[in-house]
BARORO-848805 format. One line per 8 residues: number of its first residue (from 1); their letters; for each residue x, y negated, z of C-alpha. Coordinates in steps of 0.05 Angstrom, whole numbers, padded with zeros to 5 digits. Each point is the difference from the previous one (the first is absolute). Layout:
residues N
NUM = a = X,Y,Z  ...
end
This chain:
residues 433
1 = mtnaklke = -00113,00213,-00466  -00049,00057,00016  00005,00049,00058  00013,00054,-00051  00060,-00036,-00031  00033,-00020,00067  -00009,00071,00025  00033,00029,-00063
9 = edlkyifh = 00060,-00050,00008  00005,00010,00075  00006,00079,-00002  00055,-00011,-00054  00047,-00038,00045  -00024,00001,00077  00012,00054,00052  -00051,-00016,00053
17 = pctqmkdh = 00008,00007,00075  -00035,00057,00040  -00027,00026,-00063  00004,00065,-00036  00003,-00031,-00072  -00030,00061,-00034  -00064,-00016,00039  -00005,-00061,-00048
25 = erlplipi = -00016,00047,-00060  -00070,-00003,00030  -00001,-00046,00057  -00015,-00073,-00018  00056,-00051,00006  -00029,-00068,00011  00036,-00062,-00027  -00017,-00059,00048
33 = ksgngvml = -00008,-00066,-00037  -00017,-00045,00063  -00022,-00001,00071  -00043,-00046,00041  -00021,00008,00075  -00016,00077,00006  -00011,00006,-00073  00049,00034,-00051
41 = edfdgnky = -00018,-00006,-00081  00026,00043,-00052  00011,-00021,-00078  -00066,00031,-00015  -00038,-00046,00047  -00014,00054,00057  00006,-00025,00070  00021,00040,00063
49 = idaissww = -00005,-00016,00074  00070,00008,00028  -00021,00041,00060  00072,00018,00020  00030,-00068,-00008  00048,00026,-00057  00036,00048,00052  -00014,-00039,00060
57 = vntlghsn = 00035,-00066,-00019  -00055,-00045,-00027  -00027,-00025,00064  -00026,-00068,-00021  -00027,00017,-00072  00028,-00008,-00067  00018,-00068,-00027  -00007,-00036,00066
65 = kyinekik = 00001,-00070,-00022  00033,-00025,00063  00058,00049,-00006  00005,-00013,-00078  00010,-00073,00008  00054,00009,00056  00038,00048,-00043  -00003,-00047,-00063
73 = aqldtleh = 00028,-00059,00040  00058,00043,00026  00016,00020,-00067  00015,-00069,-00023  00046,-00010,00059  00042,00066,00013  -00015,00068,-00027  00057,00039,00031
81 = vllagfth = 00065,-00010,00039  00042,00050,00039  -00011,00005,00074  00074,00014,00021  00031,-00064,00017  -00058,-00039,-00026  -00071,-00010,00022  -00062,-00033,-00021
89 = epaiklsk = -00060,-00038,00032  -00055,00055,-00015  00044,00054,00032  00008,-00043,00063  -00073,-00020,00003  -00025,00073,-00007  00051,00030,00049  -00024,-00053,00054
97 = klveltpk = -00074,00015,-00012  00012,00074,00004  00036,-00007,00068  -00057,-00042,00024  -00052,00052,-00024  00031,00068,00014  00004,00033,00073  00043,-00039,00045
105 = gldkvffa = 00072,00018,-00003  00005,00010,-00071  00044,-00062,-00012  00043,00016,-00061  -00021,00017,-00071  00038,00039,-00054  -00025,-00002,-00070  -00008,00056,-00049
113 = dngssgie = -00036,00014,-00064  -00055,00051,00016  -00029,00046,00051  00049,00058,-00009  00059,-00048,-00003  -00022,-00029,00066  -00005,00067,00028  00074,00013,-00021
121 = valkmafh = 00021,-00063,00033  -00031,00018,00066  00026,00070,-00001  00070,-00021,-00017  00002,-00057,00052  -00030,00044,00053  00057,00051,-00014  00054,-00056,-00005
129 = yysnkgeq = -00022,-00028,00068  00017,00061,00036  00066,00007,-00037  00018,-00068,00020  -00014,00020,00071  00049,00058,-00009  -00053,00053,-00002  -00008,00047,-00063
137 = reyfvsls = -00070,00019,-00005  -00023,00040,-00062  -00079,00013,00007  -00062,-00039,-00014  -00069,00020,00027  -00064,-00007,-00042  -00070,00027,00008  -00033,00056,-00040
145 = gsyhgeti = -00038,-00026,-00056  00041,-00063,-00008  00020,-00037,-00060  00052,-00059,-00003  00020,-00003,-00074  00036,00036,-00053  00074,-00021,00005  00046,00053,00031
153 = galsvsdm = -00005,-00028,00071  -00074,-00017,00000  -00016,00066,-00032  00043,00035,00055  -00045,-00026,00056  -00064,00014,-00039  -00038,00066,00003  -00028,00003,-00070
161 = glykdvyn = 00018,00068,-00028  -00026,-00018,-00068  00050,-00059,-00006  00054,00029,00044  00015,00073,00000  00041,-00001,-00068  00045,-00050,00029  00012,00032,00067
169 = piliktlq = 00075,00019,-00014  00019,-00074,-00004  -00043,-00027,00059  00023,-00027,00064  -00012,00036,00065  -00067,-00010,00033  -00043,00032,00056  -00075,00002,-00008
177 = akspqnqt = -00049,-00011,00060  -00074,00012,-00001  -00045,-00058,-00021  -00065,-00012,00033  -00053,00029,-00043  -00058,-00045,00018  -00017,-00061,00032  -00013,00027,00071
185 = ieeakfal = 00040,-00013,00063  00009,00072,00013  00031,00012,-00066  00047,-00056,00007  00023,00026,00067  00008,00069,-00029  00046,-00027,-00050  00041,-00044,00044
193 = ddmenilk = 00016,00064,00044  00029,00031,-00063  00039,-00062,-00013  00031,-00001,00069  00019,00071,-00005  00042,-00017,-00061  00029,-00063,00032  00019,00037,00064
201 = lnhknivs = 00035,00051,-00037  00035,-00040,-00053  00001,-00073,00020  00073,-00007,00004  00003,00016,-00074  -00061,-00037,-00028  00005,-00067,-00032  -00070,-00022,-00003
209 = viveplvq = -00076,00023,-00002  -00035,-00029,-00063  -00073,-00005,-00002  -00059,-00030,-00043  -00040,-00032,00054  -00073,00021,00009  -00009,00028,-00076  00040,00049,-00038
217 = cagnmnmy = -00024,-00024,-00066  00032,00047,-00052  -00004,00054,00052  -00075,00009,-00015  -00019,-00064,00038  00009,00033,00065  -00019,-00050,00054  00017,-00001,00076
225 = hpvylngl = -00009,-00037,00064  00043,-00060,00023  00013,00039,00063  00052,00040,-00039  00039,-00062,-00017  00000,-00022,00073  00025,00067,00024  00051,00004,-00057
233 = rslcdkyd = 00029,-00067,00016  00009,00022,00071  00037,00063,-00018  00047,-00035,-00049  00020,-00045,00059  00006,00060,00047  00045,00039,-00047  00039,-00059,-00027
241 = vlliadev = -00026,00012,-00075  -00018,-00056,-00049  -00071,-00007,-00025  -00012,-00016,-00073  -00072,-00024,-00017  -00013,00010,-00072  -00058,-00049,-00013  00011,-00003,-00076
249 = avgfgrtg = -00069,00024,-00012  -00040,-00021,00062  00031,-00073,00010  -00032,-00062,-00014  -00072,00013,00022  -00017,00072,-00022  -00011,00026,00068  -00042,-00058,00021
257 = klfacela = 00060,-00039,00033  00053,-00033,-00037  00047,00059,00024  -00020,00066,00023  00050,-00001,00056  -00042,-00059,00026  -00056,00052,00019  00046,00036,00046
265 = gitpdfmv = 00039,-00063,00027  00068,00028,-00015  00062,-00028,-00030  00039,00050,-00043  00075,-00007,-00008  -00011,-00006,-00078  -00063,-00020,-00037  00002,00013,-00075
273 = lskgltag = -00048,-00041,-00044  -00015,00000,-00071  -00061,00013,-00047  -00052,-00055,00028  00060,-00045,00020  -00004,-00035,-00069  -00076,00018,-00008  00021,00048,-00058
281 = ylplsvvm = 00033,-00055,-00042  00075,00017,-00001  00046,00050,00028  00024,-00018,00070  00013,00031,00066  00029,-00022,00068  00029,00038,00059  -00019,-00037,00065
289 = ltntiydm = 00047,00015,00058  00021,-00018,00069  00059,-00042,00023  00028,00062,00036  00007,00030,-00068  00028,-00061,-00033  00048,-00012,00052  00034,00064,-00009
297 = fyceydtk = 00021,-00021,-00071  00023,-00068,00021  00076,00004,00006  00068,-00024,-00022  00018,00013,-00075  00025,00069,-00008  00038,00018,-00065  -00031,00070,00000
305 = gaksflhs = -00073,-00025,00011  -00012,00054,00047  -00047,-00042,00046  -00031,-00043,-00053  -00066,00017,-00033  00023,00002,-00074  -00066,00013,-00033  -00030,-00044,-00055
313 = hsytgnpl = -00049,-00002,-00057  00008,-00045,-00065  -00064,-00032,00013  00000,-00004,00074  -00046,-00059,00027  -00018,-00021,-00074  -00030,-00068,00003  -00062,00019,-00040
321 = svtaaiag = -00016,00059,00039  00010,-00037,00062  -00045,-00054,-00020  -00054,00050,-00013  00005,00027,00068  00000,-00070,00031  -00063,-00016,-00043  -00034,00063,00022
329 = leflenen = 00007,-00012,00072  -00023,-00073,-00010  -00062,00028,-00037  -00013,00049,00058  -00001,-00057,00051  -00031,-00053,-00042  -00057,00041,-00019  -00006,00037,00070
337 = ilqknqdt = 00003,00068,-00040  00014,00045,00058  -00060,-00028,00038  -00045,00007,-00061  00025,00071,-00006  -00033,00021,00064  -00068,-00011,-00036  00028,00041,-00060
345 = iefireqs = 00024,00054,00047  -00069,00006,00030  -00035,00004,-00065  00048,00057,-00024  -00018,00036,00064  -00071,-00012,-00012  00005,00027,-00072  00040,00062,00024
353 = lrlkelvs = -00061,00026,00037  -00027,00015,-00070  00051,00057,-00005  -00022,00037,00058  -00057,00024,-00040  00046,00042,-00048  00015,00070,00024  00065,00002,-00039
361 = vtnirqqg = 00028,-00061,00038  00037,00004,00065  00051,-00039,00042  -00029,-00071,-00015  00049,-00049,00029  00016,-00072,00000  00054,-00050,00027  -00016,-00070,-00016
369 = mifafdvl = 00001,-00007,-00075  00019,00071,-00012  -00055,00051,-00009  00006,00072,-00021  -00032,00068,-00001  00014,00074,-00017  -00039,00039,-00053  -00009,00074,00024
377 = gyksedri = 00004,00063,-00040  00055,-00008,-00052  00073,00023,-00009  00054,-00044,-00021  00002,00037,-00068  -00073,-00024,-00011  00030,-00073,-00005  -00065,-00031,00023
385 = glriyefa = 00035,-00066,00013  00015,-00004,-00074  -00071,00015,-00014  -00028,-00053,00045  00050,-00049,-00025  -00024,00011,-00071  -00073,-00003,00019  00012,-00067,00039
393 = lkhgvlir = 00034,-00029,-00062  -00059,00014,-00043  -00043,-00035,00047  00040,-00064,00009  00041,00016,00062  00075,00016,00011  00009,00050,00057  00058,00048,00002
401 = plgnvvyf = -00010,00054,00049  00054,00039,00040  -00018,00068,-00019  -00067,00015,00035  00001,-00067,00036  -00038,-00056,-00026  00018,-00071,00026  -00018,-00075,-00007
409 = mppyvikn = 00052,-00053,00010  -00028,-00061,-00036  00029,-00070,-00007  -00026,-00041,00056  -00041,-00047,-00046  -00050,00057,-00019  -00073,-00020,00007  -00053,00041,00031
417 = deiikvfd = -00036,00018,-00062  00067,00031,-00027  00008,00039,00060  -00065,00028,-00010  00018,00020,-00071  00061,00033,00020  -00037,00040,00052  -00053,00017,-00054
425 = vmidavls = 00056,00026,-00045  00036,00043,00054  -00065,00032,00019  -00019,00010,-00072  00068,00028,-00013  -00004,00050,00055  -00069,00020,-00020  00024,00012,-00071
433 = l = 00053,00054,00022
end
C-alpha cells in the first residue's frame, strides 16, 4: 500500500476527530505504518519525530519492547472480563500500585475507559456524595481556559468556546473562576482571591472545583505556580467544597514529578488519570478517591439504588489495558526514567534559549517535559498553527500547534540530537511565516 492509496480509502470512510474534513482536500493526511521510539514511519518510508507524543499519551515511546511483551503474555491468559462481581489480578495489582504512588489519602480506585469518561465519573460521584449527605448542590467551578474533555459533563466544566458554544443549551451548570495567567506567585494569589469570592458567595450550592494542576494543556499551554494549588486546597477545605485534580494530561511524569499535585504537596479529593497511564498503548482511565468519598456510598442494599454509584463501562478495568499500565509503571521505575528526565528537562531549557533571538516569539515557558511559546502578530483566521504543522511535517517532525501557541511534549525516550532537530524545525517554521 502507498500513502496515496490509503489516503483515498481513509477519506472515503473515516470522519476524523478535531478535524474539518474539507481541509484534507489540500492538507496531507499521513497514513502511519509503524512506530519505534520517538519515530513514526509512513507507507512511503518518510519518518517523523513524534514531538507531541501522539496527543500527549505516548510517554515511553512507540513499540516499547518491555510493554509489548507484557501485553502479549496477558493476551494468552485473559483478554477481558466484567468488573462487576468479578475481578482479576492485573486490576488488583495496578490499583494497589496507584494507591502507593498517588498522594497520601487517595485510597480507592474506580476504573473507566478514557480521560473524558474519568472526568464524568468524578463529577457524578462528587454530586452524588453530597446527595447522599442530604444536600442538593448543582454547580461546579472550573477555571478560565480550562479543558477537561468533550463528553457533556467534561465539556460543561471546560472553557473552550470552539468546542463548547454550540452545545451550551444542553450543558450542566458551572461557574468560572479566573485562572493564574503565568507562573508567578503574584498571579497565583490574584486568581485565588477570585476563587475565594466565588466560593464565599456560592459554596453551599457548589459541588466541587475542578482544575488541571500546573498546566492547562489545551488552554494554550498556560502554566502556573504550585502556590495556587496549595491555596486552592485550603479554600476547598474552608468552604466544604470537593477538589477534583484532572491529571489526565500532566500525570505520569510530564511536570517533572510523577504527579503534578506532588509539586504542591496536596491531596485532592479526586484525581483523574489517563493518557500516560498506559503509556499510550490502550484506552484506560482511573479515578482515585478518598475513603471519605467511598464510605458515603457504602450502605445496605437499596432497591431504588439511590445511594449506590450505578456507573459502569463495558470495558472497565480491561486486563490488556491494565497490564499495559502496570508495565509502563514498571518501566518507569526499572529504567529510572523520571530521574533521567531531569537531564532532558534541562537540555530542553538550554535549547529554548535559542528562541529568545526571534522577535516574533514571546511567552517562552516550560514545566518539566512540557515546553511552549507564542508566536506574535497573527490572528486566528490566519491559521498559522496549520502552516507550522505543514512546514514541520515536510521536515520530519510532528507538532500540532494550538492556534499561535507552539508546544513540545515528547516521549521520555527522546534523545538530545532529536530534541535539537525539533527546535531547529520549530525555529525554521517560525522564520518561514
